[in-house]
N, C-alpha and C positions, 0 to 999 in steps of 0.2 A: 428738475422739479423741486428739490429741496431748497435750492438757492432762491427760487422765486416764490417759495412757500405755497406751492400748488398741490392739489390733491387730484390724482387721476380717478376717473370713474369708468368702470368697465361694466357693461351690461351684457349678460349672457344667460342662456337657459342651461348651460352645461355647468352644473354646480360642482362637479368633480374637478373640473379645470380651475374654477375660481378658488377652490379650497387650497390649491398649491401656490397661488400668487397673491392672495388678498389677506390683509390682517383685520379688516373691518368689512362686514357684509350687511346688506339691507335687502328687504323684499318690498317691491313696489306693487301696488294693485289699484287700478282705476285712479291714478293720479295722486295717491296717498302712500305713505310709508307704513307698511304693516309691521316691520321689524327692522331695527338697526342696532347692531351689537358688534363688539369686538369678537373676532372669531375664536381666539383662545379662551375668553371668558365663557362663551357659549359652550365650548367643548369641555371645559372643566366642571361645569355645573349641571350637565344633563348626561345621563348614561343609559345604556341598554343593559338590563340585568336578565340573565337566564338562570333559572333555578328549578330544582326539584325539591319540594317541601315534604316534611314528614307527613305520614298518613293522618288525615283529619284536619290538616292545616291548608287553607286556601290563600290565594293572593289577597283577598279581602281582609284576611287576618293580619296582614303586614301593615298595620295602621300607622306605625312610626315613619314609614317611607312616604315621601311625597310622590305618589304615583300619578303619572300623566296618562298612561295607556297600558292596558294589560291584554295579552293574547295568550291563549291556552291551546296546547296540542298534547293531548293525553295528560301526563303528569308534568310536562315541561311548561313552565310559565316564562314568557318573555315580557318583561315589564320595563317601560320607559320611566325613569325616575329623575327627580331633581335632587341636587346636593353634590357635595364634593365626593370624590372617590372614597376618601377616608371615612366620611360620614356614612355612606352607603355600605361600605364593608363592615363597619362597626355595628350597624343596625342588622345587617344580614347575619352576622355571627351570633347576635343575641337571639335570633329566631332558630338557630341550630338546624339549618336546612340539610338535606341529604347531599346536595350539591348546589353550588352557585358559581357564576363567573360574571365579570363585568366586561362588556364589550363596548369599545368606542363607537359612537354614532357617526355616520357620514354627515356632511353638510345638508344633503337632501333629507335625511331622516330628521335632523334637527329642525329644518324648516317645516316639514310636515307636522311634527309635534307642536311647534310653536304656533302654527296657523290654526291647528285644530283646537288648541287651548284658547285661542282668541275668538273661537266660534266660527271659523271659516271651514267650509268643506273643500279640502285641497283639490278634489277631483273637479270641482266647478272652476277653481282658479286656473288649473292647468289646461282644461279643454277650451 
């Protein structure tokens, strides 16, 4: 492949499988490209953040974070954010949460986040 300067294209619905063998991924929908990015760049700039904030502080108060999606279960917030790990950690430290951890997103979670930001309802794309 490299001698002939060719690029293989693999089409699959199994994103977990692709995550192990691809370095660049794209999402096609109705003949167009919704997303095309280097996999490492995608993973380095989007994170899942789980945190418990001090009493009286909500996820909406975390204005310095580039929040994409927020879910709440009791006092636990799960927030998808953009930025490098170092940026996110620095911003979270400034808010002095009771607890926080940064969890890597799977390729499937990244695709869901990216398509929702682009205005697509992922449930309609999958069905």
